N, C-alpha and C positions, 0 to 999 in steps of 0.2 A: 426460576426466572431466566428468560433468554436475554443475554447481554452480548450484543454484537459490536465488535470494534472493526470499523472499515478504515483501511489505510491504503496507500499506494501512491504512485507517481501522479503528479499534476497533469490532468488531461486524460487520465486512464478511465474515468467514469465514476469516481467516488460520489459526486453530487447526484448522478443518475441513480445509483444504488440507494443512497440516503433517502431520496424522494420516494423511490419505489417501496422501501420498507416503511416509511412514514405513511404512505397511502394504504399499506397492508395492516396498519394498526400499531406499529412501533412508535414509541416516544423517541423522537430524534433530536440529537444535539450535535451541531457541527463544530469542528475545531476545538475539541476538549483535550486539555493537557492530561497526560497519564496520571499525574498526582490527584486529579479530580475524578478518576474512574471509580474509585471506591466510594467516594461521597455520593456520586450519581447513582451507583447501585444501591446504596443504603437508603437514599431518598426515595428511589423508585419502589423499593420493597416496602418502605413505610407507607407509601401512598397506594400500595397494592397495584402497582403498574407491573404487569407481567412480562412486557417485551420492551427492550431498550436498545437503541442503536446509536453509537457515537462515531464520529470520524476524528482521526488524529493523523496528521501528515506533516509536511515540511513547514507549515505555518507555525507549528508548535515546537520548532527546533530548539528554542531556548529552554524547553522543559523535558527534552527527551533523555536527559541524563538519568532521570528517575524511572525510566521505562521498565527495567527488569524488576525492581522492588515493587513498583506499583502494580505490575501485572500479577506477580506472585501473590500479593496481598488481595487483589481482586478475586483471584481464583479460589483462595482459601475461604473467603467470605460469601461467595456466590457460586452456585452451580450454573451450568448453561452458558459459560463464557466461550465465545468463539471469535477468532480473528480472521478477517478476509483481507487479502492484499491484492490490489489490482495493478497491473502493469501493461505496457504496450511497447512496441518498437519506437525508437527515437524518431524515425521517419513519420510514423503515424501521429505521435505526440506533436511533432512540429507542424504537421498539416492541421491538426485540430486547433492548435494555438493560433495559427495564421487565420483560421476561420473565425475564431472567437475574438481575436485582437486583444486578449487579456495579457497582463504582465505576469511573468512567473514569480512566485513568492520569494525566490532566492535573488532575483534581480541582477544576474550577471549580464554582461554585454552580449553574450552569445547564449541562445536558447539551448543549443546542444551541450554547452558547458553546464548550464543549469540542470539539464536532465542527468548528466553524469554525476554532478555533486549531489543531487537529490537521491539518486540511486544509492550512493554510498551512505548518505545521511540516514536513509530509511532502512538500511540493511538489517539493523536489530529488530525492527518491526516485521520485516519480511521473514526473519528467522523464527519468529514465534507464531507465524500464521498457520492456521489449520488448513487453509485453502488459498492457493495463489491462482488468480485468474488472469490469463492473457487476453486482453480486450482488443487486440490488434484487428481482428477480423469480425468483431461483434458489433452489431447495431445496438442502439439503446434498448430496443424491445427485446433483443436476444439476450443482452446482459441481464436485464430484469428477470427474464424467464429463468435464466441459469441460476441466479442468486436465490430467487424465491423457491425454485425447485430444490436447490441445495439445502435450504433451511426448512423445507417441508411446509412452507407457507402457502395456503390456498390463494390462488389468484382470483379472488372474488370480483364479480362485475355487477355494476349497479345501473340498470336501465330505468331512467327516471321519466315518468310520463306526467304531463300536465295538460290541462285543457283551458281554452279561452274563447272569447267571442271576438270576431274581427271588428265589430262595431265598438268594442271597448279598447281597441288597439292591441296588436300582437305583442307578446313578450319579446325581449331583446337578448336574453341570456340563455339561449338554447342552441343545441347543435343542429337540430333538424326541425323544420316546421312543416306541418301537413294541413291541407285544406280539405275538409270533408263536407263542404256545403252542397255537393251534388247528390248526397244521399237524401232520401225522403225526409221531409221536415215535419216533426210532430207539432210544431207551432200552429199549423193550420187545422189541427184537430182540436176543437174546443175542450174536449175532455182531457187531452194530453198536454195542452198548452201550459198549465200551471205546474206540471210535474217535471221530473228530471230524467236524464239518461241512466240514473241509478236504478230506476224502476223497470221491471220486466216488461210491462206493457209498452213503455216507450222504446225499449231496446228492440222488441219484436217489430214495432212500426218502422224503425230505422233500417232494419235488415230485411225488410220484406222484398221478395223477388230475387230472381237470379242475378240481375244486374247489380243489385246492392251486394250480394254475396261475392260476386266476382270482383267488384271494386275493393271490398274489404280484403279479400285474399291477396290481391296485388299489393295493397297497402301494407298488410302484415308481413309479406315476404320482403318488401323493401325495407321496412324497419328492422327486420331480422338481419338482412344482409349488411345494412349500414352499421348496425350495432356490432356484428361479428367482425367486421373490418376494423372498427374502432378498437375492439378488444385485441385483435391480432397485432395492431400497431402499438400496443402497450398501454392503451387507455384503461383506467379503472372504472370509468363511468361514462354514460352517454345520455344526453337529455333530449327528449322529443316532445314538442308541443303540438297538440291537435286542436284545430280551430274550426268552429262553425260560425253562424251569424251571431248568435247571442251567447254561446258557451254554456248552454243549459241542457240541450237534448242530444244532438248528433255527436258532438265531440266527446261528451261524457260517456255515451254508450260505446263508442269506438275505443276509448282509452280503457274502459273496464274490460272489454273483450280482449284487448291486447295484453292487459295484465294477466289474464287467465291463460292466454295462448303462448306467452313468452316467459313462462316461469323459469325456464332453464337459463335465461339471460338475466335473472334477478329483477324482472320487471315489477315496478310498483308505481302506483299513482301518488305523486307527492302533493298535488293540488288541483282541485276543480275550481279554478280561479273565479269564474264568473257565475257560478250557481248562486241564485238569489239567496240572501240570508233570510232565515226564518224570523218572523216577527216575534219579539220577546213576549 
């Protein structure tokens, strides 16, 4: 079992790392006292959860006296225990706090005094860390990449495709919406009208001609670039909705072709929302 303990100074990026590992498939628990590390490991093992990440920091200061014994007990009972400690310069931490407007957990009148006391308080956690990361010059995306690479966790990406008909109202919960109503419409062919873009005959009709192929190529490249930029920014997923008039022919054919052409981005169709349901 992989059991990761994330600690560090407030504002150094612990929440960012916790979210990144949770998105990567870890069971995440924030603000867990050391005395509960062993119980969390046992529970995860009993539930066959193979990857766990917990954060422990100054918020658990009343429980840090048991740090050494709790850590030794955890290592004896479970393999794969690692400790990551994050820190940054006081100037950068101060700037991050000024941006977030949050209160420091130690609550001293001076933030600089808070940072100094916190550094002393967490020194035992830093001393047992396998890796100490200085996040002073790292963006959130760079920090995520560093941690995931360090742990050998694949940065999987999920490109989610859905189709819809504009006459049934567009979806609201997507990152990118595309309009393919300029492609040839099988609705006007009596033989193709009752069929869907899942069928080869309909797909061939939609992509007939050089203009249609050129339009699709531009659209595919745009989806690829948008998705790759989202992934480079640290996103784990990106959702694209493709719409035609009724959501039965053109949008479906385009989404299915995108799924085939963008497999390297994890493209998958999650819903052809407006394909008519078959009669029972």
